[in-house]
N, CA, C and O atoms as CSV, one atom per row, in Angstrom:
chain,resi,resn,atom,element,x,y,z
A,1,MET,N,N,7.903,-1.767,2.981
A,1,MET,CA,C,7.611,-0.437,1.823
A,1,MET,C,C,8.432,0.212,3.153
A,1,MET,O,O,8.085,0.446,4.311
A,2,LEU,N,N,9.925,0.414,2.265
A,2,LEU,CA,C,10.456,1.972,3.277
A,2,LEU,C,C,9.832,3.280,3.341
A,2,LEU,O,O,8.751,3.675,2.905
A,3,GLY,N,N,10.622,3.776,3.889
A,3,GLY,CA,C,10.418,6.150,2.998
A,3,GLY,C,C,9.548,5.935,2.765
A,3,GLY,O,O,9.394,5.875,1.545
A,4,ARG,N,N,8.087,5.600,3.747
A,4,ARG,CA,C,7.370,5.970,3.766
A,4,ARG,C,C,6.704,7.014,5.588
A,4,ARG,O,O,7.317,7.030,6.656
A,5,SER,N,N,5.823,7.465,5.385
A,5,SER,CA,C,5.248,8.833,6.366
A,5,SER,C,C,4.227,8.359,6.161
A,5,SER,O,O,4.301,7.169,6.468
A,6,ASN,N,N,3.224,8.620,5.788
A,6,ASN,CA,C,1.387,8.406,5.697
A,6,ASN,C,C,1.220,7.498,6.471
A,6,ASN,O,O,1.053,6.353,6.052
A,7,CYS,N,N,1.225,7.770,7.676
A,7,CYS,CA,C,0.542,6.768,8.839
A,7,CYS,C,C,-0.919,6.638,8.242
A,7,CYS,O,O,-1.195,5.493,7.885
A,8,ASP,N,N,-2.117,7.791,8.026
A,8,ASP,CA,C,-3.471,7.204,7.110
A,8,ASP,C,C,-3.367,6.274,6.580
A,8,ASP,O,O,-4.042,5.290,6.883
A,9,SER,N,N,-2.430,6.274,5.548
A,9,SER,CA,C,-3.012,4.611,4.891
A,9,SER,C,C,-2.084,3.170,5.273
A,9,SER,O,O,-1.944,2.113,4.657
A,10,CYS,N,N,-1.612,3.594,6.392
A,10,CYS,CA,C,-1.226,2.106,6.499
A,10,CYS,C,C,-1.400,1.248,7.340
A,10,CYS,O,O,-2.386,1.639,7.964
A,11,VAL,N,N,-0.901,-0.150,7.971
A,11,VAL,CA,C,-2.034,-0.966,8.039
A,11,VAL,C,C,-1.863,-1.552,10.222
A,11,VAL,O,O,-2.541,-2.203,11.017
A,12,HIS,N,N,-0.035,-0.480,10.249
A,12,HIS,CA,C,-0.597,-1.203,11.390
A,12,HIS,C,C,-1.484,1.011,12.261
A,12,HIS,O,O,-1.485,1.082,13.490
A,13,TYR,N,N,-1.909,2.014,11.649
A,13,TYR,CA,C,-2.106,2.206,12.322
A,13,TYR,C,C,-4.417,2.346,12.342
A,13,TYR,O,O,-5.300,2.603,11.524
A,14,VAL,N,N,-4.338,2.043,13.555
A,14,VAL,CA,C,-5.898,1.789,13.531
A,14,VAL,C,C,-6.763,2.470,14.510
A,14,VAL,O,O,-6.552,1.818,15.533
A,15,TYR,N,N,-7.376,3.136,14.724
A,15,TYR,CA,C,-8.677,3.903,15.714
A,15,TYR,C,C,-9.537,2.457,16.654
A,15,TYR,O,O,-10.286,1.513,16.401
A,16,ASP,N,N,-8.745,3.143,17.967
A,16,ASP,CA,C,-9.069,2.947,19.431
A,16,ASP,C,C,-10.125,3.520,19.669
A,16,ASP,O,O,-10.272,4.738,19.768
A,17,ASP,N,N,-11.577,2.056,19.863
A,17,ASP,CA,C,-11.740,2.758,20.656
A,17,ASP,C,C,-12.623,3.493,22.189
A,17,ASP,O,O,-13.271,4.462,22.583
A,18,GLU,N,N,-12.061,2.218,22.579
A,18,GLU,CA,C,-11.606,3.193,24.212
A,18,GLU,C,C,-10.955,4.324,23.934
A,18,GLU,O,O,-11.820,5.141,24.251
A,19,LEU,N,N,-9.763,5.139,23.454
A,19,LEU,CA,C,-9.470,5.941,23.849
A,19,LEU,C,C,-10.221,7.050,22.387
A,19,LEU,O,O,-10.383,8.244,22.637
A,20,GLY,N,N,-10.562,6.576,21.147
A,20,GLY,CA,C,-11.188,7.379,20.790
A,20,GLY,C,C,-10.281,8.325,19.571
A,20,GLY,O,O,-10.580,9.231,18.793
A,21,TYR,N,N,-9.268,7.705,19.835
A,21,TYR,CA,C,-8.219,8.599,18.168
A,21,TYR,C,C,-7.523,6.670,17.379
A,21,TYR,O,O,-7.969,5.582,17.744
A,22,ASN,N,N,-6.696,6.829,16.589
A,22,ASN,CA,C,-6.370,6.501,16.546
A,22,ASN,C,C,-4.873,6.269,17.109
A,22,ASN,O,O,-4.361,7.182,17.757
A,23,ILE,N,N,-4.036,4.871,16.841
A,23,ILE,CA,C,-2.741,4.481,17.091
A,23,ILE,C,C,-1.740,4.247,16.377
A,23,ILE,O,O,-1.920,4.316,15.162
A,24,CYS,N,N,-0.689,3.979,16.764
A,24,CYS,CA,C,0.365,2.713,15.678
A,24,CYS,C,C,0.173,1.493,16.699
A,24,CYS,O,O,0.105,1.561,17.927
A,25,GLU,N,N,0.108,0.446,15.940
A,25,GLU,CA,C,0.295,-1.128,17.045
A,25,GLU,C,C,1.966,-1.514,16.290
A,25,GLU,O,O,2.369,-2.600,15.876
A,26,VAL,N,N,2.636,-0.246,16.321
A,26,VAL,CA,C,3.699,-1.111,16.376
A,26,VAL,C,C,4.278,-0.711,17.593
A,26,VAL,O,O,4.155,0.463,17.940
A,27,ASN,N,N,4.992,-1.646,18.409
A,27,ASN,CA,C,5.419,-1.420,19.340
A,27,ASN,C,C,7.487,-0.660,19.002
A,27,ASN,O,O,8.561,-1.236,18.829
A,28,LEU,N,N,7.098,0.738,19.063
A,28,LEU,CA,C,8.302,1.886,18.138
A,28,LEU,C,C,8.899,1.705,20.428
A,28,LEU,O,O,8.343,1.863,21.515
A,29,ASP,N,N,10.386,1.276,19.861
A,29,ASP,CA,C,11.491,2.550,21.088
A,29,ASP,C,C,11.181,3.243,20.845
A,29,ASP,O,O,10.476,3.533,19.878
A,30,GLU,N,N,12.002,4.374,22.442
A,30,GLU,CA,C,11.917,5.857,22.232
A,30,GLU,C,C,12.852,7.289,21.336
A,30,GLU,O,O,12.618,8.480,21.541
A,31,ASP,N,N,13.618,6.891,20.623
A,31,ASP,CA,C,13.359,7.446,19.626
A,31,ASP,C,C,12.333,7.215,18.666
A,31,ASP,O,O,11.819,8.196,18.129
A,32,GLU,N,N,12.049,6.350,18.442
A,32,GLU,CA,C,10.734,6.191,16.893
A,32,GLU,C,C,9.710,7.121,17.564
A,32,GLU,O,O,9.309,8.199,17.125
A,33,MET,N,N,9.170,6.176,19.332
A,33,MET,CA,C,7.683,7.185,19.738
A,33,MET,C,C,7.630,8.905,19.087
A,33,MET,O,O,6.839,9.568,18.415
A,34,LEU,N,N,8.888,9.107,19.701
A,34,LEU,CA,C,9.335,11.454,19.974
A,34,LEU,C,C,9.207,11.700,18.318
A,34,LEU,O,O,8.863,12.787,17.854
A,35,LYS,N,N,9.664,10.061,17.169
A,35,LYS,CA,C,9.811,11.268,15.647
A,35,LYS,C,C,8.244,11.145,15.038
A,35,LYS,O,O,7.812,11.666,14.009
A,36,PHE,N,N,7.290,9.999,16.329
A,36,PHE,CA,C,5.903,10.323,15.384
A,36,PHE,C,C,5.414,11.004,16.551
A,36,PHE,O,O,4.252,11.408,16.606
A,37,MET,N,N,6.236,11.153,17.486
A,37,MET,CA,C,4.703,12.690,18.216
A,37,MET,C,C,5.194,13.578,17.587
A,37,MET,O,O,4.325,14.450,17.564
A,38,GLN,N,N,6.433,14.079,16.811
A,38,GLN,CA,C,6.515,14.725,16.172
A,38,GLN,C,C,5.477,15.505,14.792
A,38,GLN,O,O,5.029,16.562,14.347
A,39,ASN,N,N,5.550,14.207,14.629
A,39,ASN,CA,C,5.150,13.960,12.694
A,39,ASN,C,C,6.579,14.277,12.237
A,39,ASN,O,O,6.751,15.051,11.295
A,40,ALA,N,N,7.538,13.743,12.829
A,40,ALA,CA,C,8.605,13.667,11.984
A,40,ALA,C,C,9.032,12.116,10.697
A,40,ALA,O,O,9.519,11.988,9.573
A,41,PHE,N,N,8.387,11.111,11.937
A,41,PHE,CA,C,8.276,9.935,11.046
A,41,PHE,C,C,8.629,9.795,9.554
A,41,PHE,O,O,7.606,9.216,9.186
A,42,ASP,N,N,9.426,9.939,8.369
A,42,ASP,CA,C,9.808,9.918,7.446
A,42,ASP,C,C,11.147,8.857,6.916
A,42,ASP,O,O,12.217,9.021,6.330
A,43,ASP,N,N,10.617,8.055,7.323
A,43,ASP,CA,C,10.941,6.510,6.960
A,43,ASP,C,C,11.062,5.351,7.946
A,43,ASP,O,O,12.028,4.615,8.143
A,44,CYS,N,N,9.892,5.359,8.503
A,44,CYS,CA,C,9.210,3.922,9.435
A,44,CYS,C,C,9.281,3.057,8.668
A,44,CYS,O,O,8.364,3.105,7.848
A,45,HIS,N,N,10.131,2.049,8.498
A,45,HIS,CA,C,9.950,0.515,8.624
A,45,HIS,C,C,9.094,-0.324,8.380
A,45,HIS,O,O,9.137,-1.285,7.611
A,46,TYR,N,N,8.123,0.116,9.187
A,46,TYR,CA,C,6.894,-0.697,9.302
A,46,TYR,C,C,5.872,-0.410,8.520
A,46,TYR,O,O,4.890,-1.150,8.466
A,47,TYR,N,N,5.994,0.872,7.709
A,47,TYR,CA,C,5.008,0.921,7.033
A,47,TYR,C,C,4.511,-0.442,5.953
A,47,TYR,O,O,5.176,-0.903,5.026
A,48,ARG,N,N,3.929,-0.630,6.151
A,48,ARG,CA,C,3.078,-1.635,4.864
A,48,ARG,C,C,1.561,-1.016,4.732
A,48,ARG,O,O,0.777,-0.804,5.657
A,49,LEU,N,N,1.447,-0.881,3.917
A,49,LEU,CA,C,-0.158,-0.547,2.885
A,49,LEU,C,C,-0.941,-1.132,3.490
A,49,LEU,O,O,-0.707,-2.248,3.955
A,50,ASP,N,N,-2.431,-0.304,3.670
A,50,ASP,CA,C,-3.478,-1.195,4.730
A,50,ASP,C,C,-4.739,-1.256,3.056
A,50,ASP,O,O,-5.762,-0.576,2.983
A,51,ASP,N,N,-4.339,-2.059,2.141
A,51,ASP,CA,C,-4.422,-2.630,1.028
A,51,ASP,C,C,-6.248,-3.185,0.859
A,51,ASP,O,O,-6.515,-3.949,-0.069
A,52,GLU,N,N,-7.034,-2.864,1.529
A,52,GLU,CA,C,-8.611,-4.183,2.132
A,52,GLU,C,C,-8.473,-4.392,0.065
A,52,GLU,O,O,-9.243,-3.471,-0.210
A,53,TYR,N,N,-8.329,-4.574,-0.388
A,53,TYR,CA,C,-8.728,-5.714,-2.189
A,53,TYR,C,C,-6.936,-6.260,-2.180
A,53,TYR,O,O,-6.741,-7.090,-3.067
A,54,GLY,N,N,-6.242,-6.077,-1.722
A,54,GLY,CA,C,-5.358,-7.258,-1.638
A,54,GLY,C,C,-5.218,-8.659,-1.153
A,54,GLY,O,O,-4.133,-9.225,-1.289
A,55,ILE,N,N,-6.460,-9.402,-0.473
A,55,ILE,CA,C,-6.882,-9.924,-0.199
A,55,ILE,C,C,-8.019,-11.177,-0.813
A,55,ILE,O,O,-8.233,-12.390,-0.814
A,56,VAL,N,N,-8.707,-9.399,-1.480
A,56,VAL,CA,C,-9.078,-10.449,-2.277
A,56,VAL,C,C,-8.398,-11.311,-3.851
A,56,VAL,O,O,-8.449,-12.434,-4.353
A,57,ARG,N,N,-7.696,-9.772,-4.207
A,57,ARG,CA,C,-6.832,-10.167,-5.359
A,57,ARG,C,C,-5.715,-11.723,-5.797
A,57,ARG,O,O,-5.183,-12.295,-6.748
A,58,LYS,N,N,-5.943,-11.806,-3.951
A,58,LYS,CA,C,-4.979,-13.692,-3.855
A,58,LYS,C,C,-5.938,-14.215,-3.669
A,58,LYS,O,O,-5.458,-15.024,-2.875
A,59,GLN,N,N,-7.079,-14.514,-3.716
A,59,GLN,CA,C,-8.279,-14.813,-3.428
A,59,GLN,C,C,-8.343,-15.425,-5.074
A,59,GLN,O,O,-8.327,-16.620,-5.366
A,60,ASN,N,N,-8.395,-14.627,-5.748
A,60,ASN,CA,C,-8.739,-14.416,-7.504
A,60,ASN,C,C,-7.874,-15.044,-8.428
A,60,ASN,O,O,-8.073,-14.927,-9.638
């Protein structure tokens, strides 16, 4: 899904217990990381909806 920027619903945006906050697990390049840090990442090519029920639907 291209063009999404809501990191809160992305499968790659996870809580890090050691750091105490959410991080993006994707290895972003320097330009992408700058956009991410400035909340200007409105065209993320790595965005995937964190759909907890997707696996259950596939099992049925």
